[in-house]
N, C-alpha and C positions, 0 to 999 in steps of 0.2 A: 275354608277348604278350597274355594275357587282361587284365592290369592296364592295359596301354596302351590297349586297345580301350575298357575301362570308362572310363578317363580321357578318351578322345576323345569318348565318348558324353556324359559329364557336361559337357565343354567345349562340345560341340555343342548340348546342351540349353540351356546358359547363353547361348550366342550367339543361339539362337532366342528366348529370353526377352528378351534385350536388344533384339533387332531388332523384336519385337512390342510393346515398351513395357511389358511386365509386369515388376514388380520381382522380382529374384532373392531378396531378403531384406528383411523389414520388421523394424526394431528399435524397440522401445518401452521407455521408461524412465519410471518413476514415482518421485517423491521427495516426502517430507514437508517442508513449509516451516514452521519453528517461529520465530515472533516475529522476522520481518524487518521493520525499521522504516525509514521515510523520516524523516530528521532535518533540521529547520530550526533551525540554531543562532542564538543571540543575537537573538531577536525583540525589538525595542525597543518598549516600551509607554510611551506618554506619561503624565505626571502627570494626575490627575483632581481633581475637587472633593471626592472622598471618598464619593460616592454614585453610583448609576446603573449604566450598563452600558458595556461595551467591545466593539466589533466590529472584527475584523481578518481580512484574507484573506492567505493565503500561497500561493505557487505553487511546485510542484516541477516545473521545466521540463526536467529532464534524464532523465526516466524512459525516454525512447526510447533512451538510451545503454545500457540493459540489453540486452546482446547476446542475440538470439534470442527476446525476449519475445513477438513477434508469432507465433511458432511454438508457444508453450506452450498447453496445454489443461489443464483441471483445475478445482478448486474452491478458490479463494483468497479469503478474506474479511477485511475490516477488523475487527480484534478489540478494539483499545484505543488510547488516546492517552495519552501520558505528557507532563506539563508539569513542567519542572524549573526552579526559580527560580535565576537566575544572579547578579543584582545588584539592589540597591534594595529587595528584599523577602527575608525569611527563610523564609517559608512561604506557603501559599495559604489560610490560615484566614479571610481576608476574603471568599472566594467564597461566594455563596449559591446560584448555579446556573451551569451551563455547557451550551452546545449547540455541537457540532462537526459540521459538514457537509462532504461531499465532492461535488465536481463536476468535470467534465472541463474542462481549461483550453483545449481546442480549441473555438474559436468555432463551428465547423461541426458539432460533436458533437450527437447527439440523446440522450445519456445524461442522465438526470434528476439534479437535486441531491438527495442523500439524507443523512439524519441518521446519523452514526456513533455519537454520544454525546449523550444528553439527560438531565441529572441536576439534581436540586434537593435542598436541605437535607442530610440525613444521607447521601444517596447521593453527594454531592460532597465528603464529608469527606476531609481530607488529613492526613498526618503528615509533618512536616519540610518540606524543600525540594523534595520530589518528590511529584507527585500522579498517580495512575494512574486513568483513567476508562475503564470497560469498555463495550463496545458492547452495547446492549440487544437488538438483533436483527441477524442476519447481513446484511452488505452485500457483494455480489460486488465484489471488488477488481480482478480480472483485466481486466475491460472498461475500467476507469478507468486502470489502469497501462499499457494498450496505447495509450491516447490520447496526443496530443503533450505533454500536461502534466496534472498533477493539482492542482486548486485546493481548498484547505482553508479553510473559513470557521469562525472561532472567535468565539463570543459568550459573554461572562461577565457576571454581575451580582453586586453586593454592595457592601460598603464599600471601594471601590477605593482604592489608595494615592494619596496626594497628591504623591508624588515619582515621577519616571520610574524604570522598572525594566526588566530584561531576563529572558527565559526561553528555554529550548530547548523545541522541540515535536517529539515523536516520534509518527508515525502508523504503527501496526504492523499487519501482516497475518500470517495463518496459514492453512495448508491443504495441499492436495496438488496437485502439478503433474505433467503428463505431456507427453512429447515423443515423437513417432514420426518415424522416418526410413526411407525406402525406399532400399535399396542395389541 
């Protein structure tokens, strides 16, 4: 009999909380995000005259498909960009400098265009068909990932190939995310 009354009291208190709009339970989850990358495969690069610079913009327009991204909180930063030679070139030894920027692909966004990578000379050295370029300073990625699209600007200089070539581009993030849910 005492257990039933206690259960009724708890149930009654729960009903009062639901009717007053106060949550009965708040659940929070924090997780570490290690090197999650947006990949743009087979970026086609036209032939050049062998000198100068190349500028190209790519857009990741399916980031809104990441379920629940608008409910995430935390500290997620762009950490590095990986360029992977696919065809037409064997490596990136021809590069003298690289600058990679991020912007929101949403025309109504107020997010600024920010530099993720800016390297020159030995800082842009590569080995083989893959080149990893690390971010010099932290850039908050979560705000950009929440926008309707993420635009990446790539500018490279050097003795560019005189034949067309392709590469994959990975733009990577790392950090901690939190999600809270009231029940």
